[in-house]
KOLMI-953542 format. One line per field, with one value per residue (C-alpha): residue in three letters; y, x, z. Coordinates in steps of 0.02 Angstrom, whole numbers, plus 50000, padded with zeros to 5 digits. Example, Ala and Ser with C-alpha at 12.3 -4.5 7.8 and 13.67 -1.06 7.14 Angstrom:
# residues 2
res c(ALA  SER)
c2 c(49775  49947)
c1 c(50615  50684)
c3 c(50390  50357)
# end
This chain:
# residues 318
res c(MET  SER  GLY  VAL  LYS  ILE  VAL  GLY  THR  GLY  SER  ALA  VAL  PRO  SER  ARG  VAL  MET  THR  ASN  ASP  ASP  MET  ALA  LYS  ILE  VAL  ASP  THR  SER  ASP  GLU  TRP  ILE  SER  SER  ARG  THR  GLY  ILE  ARG  SER  ARG  HIS  TYR  CYS  ASP  ALA  GLU  ALA  GLY  GLU  THR  HIS  ARG  SER  LEU  VAL  ARG  ASP  ALA  ALA  SER  ARG  ALA  LEU  GLU  ALA  ALA  GLY  LEU  THR  ALA  ASP  GLN  VAL  GLY  VAL  CYS  LEU  VAL  ALA  THR  PHE  THR  ALA  ASP  THR  CYS  THR  PRO  SER  ALA  ALA  CYS  VAL  LEU  GLN  ALA  ASP  LEU  GLY  MET  PRO  GLU  ASP  THR  LEU  CYS  PHE  ASP  LEU  ASN  ALA  ALA  CYS  ALA  GLY  PHE  VAL  TYR  GLY  LEU  HIS  VAL  ALA  GLU  CYS  LEU  LEU  PRO  GLY  ALA  LYS  ARG  PRO  TYR  ALA  LEU  VAL  VAL  GLY  ILE  ASP  THR  LEU  SER  ARG  VAL  MET  ASP  PHE  THR  ASP  ARG  THR  THR  CYS  VAL  LEU  PHE  GLY  ASP  GLY  ALA  GLY  ALA  ALA  VAL  LEU  GLU  CYS  ARG  GLU  ASP  TYR  PRO  GLN  LEU  TYR  ALA  VAL  TRP  GLY  SER  ARG  GLY  ASP  ASP  ALA  SER  LEU  TYR  ALA  PRO  GLY  VAL  GLY  CYS  ASP  GLU  PRO  SER  TYR  LEU  HIS  MET  ASP  GLY  ARG  ALA  VAL  PHE  ARG  PHE  ALA  THR  GLU  VAL  MET  PRO  ARG  ALA  THR  LYS  GLU  VAL  LEU  ASP  ALA  ALA  GLY  ILE  THR  ALA  ASP  GLU  VAL  ASP  ARG  PHE  VAL  TYR  HIS  GLN  ALA  ASN  LYS  ARG  ILE  VAL  ASP  TYR  SER  VAL  LYS  LYS  LEU  GLY  LEU  ASP  PRO  ALA  LYS  CYS  GLU  GLY  ASN  ILE  ASP  HIS  MET  GLY  ASN  THR  SER  ALA  GLY  SER  VAL  PRO  ILE  LEU  LEU  ASP  GLU  LEU  VAL  ARG  ALA  GLY  LYS  ILE  VAL  PRO  GLY  ASN  ARG  VAL  LEU  MET  ALA  GLY  PHE  GLY  ALA  GLY  LEU  THR  TRP  ALA  GLY  ALA  LEU  ALA  GLU  LEU  ALA)
c2 c(50007  50177  50324  50506  50609  50816  50868  51012  51176  51381  51519  51679  51817  52010  52164  52255  52223  52288  52300  52311  52481  52500  52402  52505  52684  52608  52502  52522  52416  52410  52298  52259  52205  52086  52015  51980  51862  51809  51815  51925  52086  52096  52026  52053  52095  52092  52267  52285  52445  52307  52189  52038  51967  51762  51711  51797  51706  51524  51570  51628  51499  51353  51424  51409  51246  51155  51260  51167  50996  51031  51010  51067  51101  50975  50821  50862  50728  50811  51018  51053  51222  51244  51403  51494  51662  51642  51758  51666  51525  51471  51451  51355  51441  51257  51273  51459  51384  51233  51391  51493  51363  51270  51104  50969  50971  50790  50889  50835  51007  51083  51174  51103  51194  51156  51325  51320  51136  51151  51094  50942  50898  50949  50827  50681  50671  50706  50558  50437  50516  50495  50310  50323  50491  50534  50566  50551  50715  50828  51012  51057  51229  51319  51503  51622  51806  51850  52050  52030  51939  52057  52153  52311  52385  52219  52215  52049  51980  52081  52096  51913  51865  51894  51875  51716  51570  51396  51245  51081  50959  50774  50626  50455  50305  50118  50123  50282  50308  50331  50498  50424  50551  50597  50698  50757  50885  50936  51007  51207  51349  51475  51482  51511  51545  51683  51701  51631  51748  51789  51800  51945  51997  52053  51911  51945  51818  51797  51703  51663  51667  51562  51413  51402  51402  51263  51168  51193  51146  50972  50927  50963  50873  50729  50751  50729  50602  50502  50521  50441  50312  50283  50292  50176  50291  50424  50616  50603  50500  50664  50794  50975  50981  51122  51197  51275  51460  51517  51596  51573  51531  51365  51290  51329  51238  51081  51074  51071  50942  50815  50844  50899  50970  51166  51198  51065  51173  51318  51447  51605  51689  51847  51922  51820  51817  51688  51648  51516  51346  51466  51443  51270  51283  51441  51396  51238  51331  51449  51305  51214  51360  51393  51231  51200  51038  50926  50784  50646  50718  50664  50830  50790  50973  50975  51114  51149  51283  51326  51172  51155  51048  50958  50849  50801  50686  50639  50665  50652  50764  50686)
c1 c(50004  50088  50115  50161  50270  50299  50456  50442  50347  50311  50208  50167  50089  50041  50142  50024  50029  49884  49903  49771  49822  49773  49576  49563  49570  49394  49324  49269  49426  49596  49773  49744  49553  49614  49746  49699  49544  49632  49817  49824  49942  49951  49865  49910  49778  49817  49862  49784  49888  50040  49975  49917  49795  49729  49765  49956  49974  49909  50044  50206  50164  50172  50300  50384  50334  50398  50571  50592  50548  50679  50532  50456  50264  50260  50333  50159  50002  49870  49839  49731  49674  49576  49456  49315  49384  49439  49439  49308  49168  49218  49384  49425  49616  49664  49639  49698  49882  49884  49901  50011  50131  50110  50078  50037  49859  49796  49851  49701  49623  49526  49486  49390  49265  49335  49342  49480  49502  49539  49730  49705  49552  49682  49822  49709  49616  49787  49825  49694  49718  49900  49905  49795  49852  49999  50130  50153  50182  50031  50033  49908  49868  49786  49743  49620  49587  49474  49472  49382  49240  49246  49135  49238  49109  49089  49243  49185  49238  49351  49494  49522  49571  49699  49743  49881  49926  50012  50080  50149  50225  50160  50254  50153  50286  50262  50367  50307  50181  50000  49932  49809  49703  49534  49396  49215  49057  48926  48820  48782  48746  48728  48861  49005  48948  48970  48829  48866  48810  48648  48601  48517  48629  48825  48931  49009  49074  48968  48997  48928  49098  49043  48959  49111  49227  49135  49133  49340  49363  49293  49363  49522  49562  49476  49574  49740  49673  49602  49747  49862  49770  49745  49949  49964  50105  50096  50106  50279  50331  50265  50393  50278  50101  50023  49840  49737  49767  49610  49611  49781  49645  49576  49752  49822  49650  49709  49851  49836  49674  49791  49928  50049  50228  50185  50368  50291  50139  50232  50112  50098  49920  50022  50070  49948  49785  49681  49706  49577  49630  49804  49835  49904  49997  50078  50133  50213  50316  50368  50415  50521  50606  50651  50736  50613  50532  50688  50680  50592  50523  50338  50212  50024  49880  49741  49615  49414  49300  49144  49042  49080  49207  49361  49520  49687  49840  50007  50136  50320  50439  50547)
c3 c(49996  49948  50069  50044  50123  50110  50002  49999  50091  50025  50068  50018  50126  50073  50102  50201  50383  50483  50678  50845  50829  50643  50670  50805  50677  50591  50737  50909  50978  51051  51048  51209  51183  51041  51103  51295  51222  51041  51046  50883  50861  50689  50516  50321  50189  49995  49937  49734  49700  49744  49626  49758  49746  49790  49627  49635  49835  49763  49613  49747  49888  49750  49673  49830  49879  49718  49742  49892  49825  49703  49582  49389  49363  49229  49372  49477  49442  49567  49595  49735  49806  49968  49973  49978  49929  49727  49599  49539  49570  49400  49348  49514  49566  49520  49340  49354  49433  49308  49181  49261  49305  49137  49220  49100  49018  49108  49277  49402  49458  49572  49748  49872  50015  50206  50250  50381  50374  50177  50198  50295  50222  50054  50104  50103  49957  49894  49974  49901  49701  49674  49668  49518  49448  49289  49399  49586  49655  49722  49750  49906  49914  50068  50025  50093  50069  50213  50189  50061  50151  50316  50358  50448  50570  50653  50799  50847  50708  50566  50697  50676  50506  50382  50193  50150  50066  50113  50008  50042  49883  49914  49847  49844  49852  49898  50043  50147  50276  50255  50339  50453  50424  50513  50458  50508  50465  50565  50432  50538  50406  50572  50670  50551  50363  50223  50097  49904  49738  49730  49901  49978  50125  50087  50068  50253  50362  50485  50684  50829  50912  51065  50981  50843  51043  51118  50929  50936  51078  51064  50893  50886  51053  50975  50820  50867  50993  50825  50718  50868  50894  50710  50688  50847  50910  51080  51109  51144  50957  50881  50829  50785  50817  50695  50755  50643  50701  50744  50921  51041  51187  51074  51042  51248  51288  51168  51206  51413  51370  51270  51417  51260  51253  51225  51136  50998  50989  50943  50839  50744  50779  50844  50661  50537  50631  50590  50378  50373  50246  50253  50416  50454  50286  50331  50484  50433  50306  50433  50542  50407  50354  50531  50548  50670  50567  50458  50369  50450  50595  50611  50597  50658  50602  50609  50590  50595  50515  50412  50362  50528  50471  50540  50522  50561  50486  50514  50392  50397  50307  50193)
# end
């Protein structure tokens, strides 16, 4: 039975930094109010004048991941983009990326929407598709440009989110381990949602913070434990835990409940905020490039998001 390893990572973050003090100029809030409740001190927004778009972030993150893997676009057999904020409903961001990078026309390309859990969902989907693909490498991108769906009069949501993209390249081989992925969904169109095309209300993101907090603190520890059980290992045998960066309190709760070593659970929410599908892969790439995740390390990733959705996976860096 074939499995996968991560052979390269990349990320792309917009140049415009919005600090909490900047947010306080447009909505009734403060640095103390935001940071004490969420751990966020700044986030990044796309700058149209700098040519930063959803498309450019996808392309740059994907290119950096391929470069890190030592591969070219014509070696990719599967291309997935996890997002709910693409520039167009159709064509998909994955098809646009195929054209931008010059991947072969028989590359399997599509977008998937599991919101903030999308990247981890995408890893498992790629793992399932690769054995039947034309080439043994998959490019999985997690990306959202949430600044375009924020209601900047609502201080409970607009201070939380930022823009960014992260990517990983998977290689499929007979002697590689499986991801031991777990996933789930709990249909809920009220706790966390953004109206779609043709709806009467604006396409702003809406969130019931308390309901999402309760959900997240249930499924994050659960997904972690289920991955460990499926892999037949203990938390001590995992080198890094890369959790969705939605709120520091949620991560801290999960770490404490599971009895994890906090040093293995480093985050980046202080300077990135919540980038939805971009959250896990951006943090993964930061840790890889800082030398905190090295070849041979095992990384447990978990995320949750609108849907409601959640997913977890254990991946090894080649």
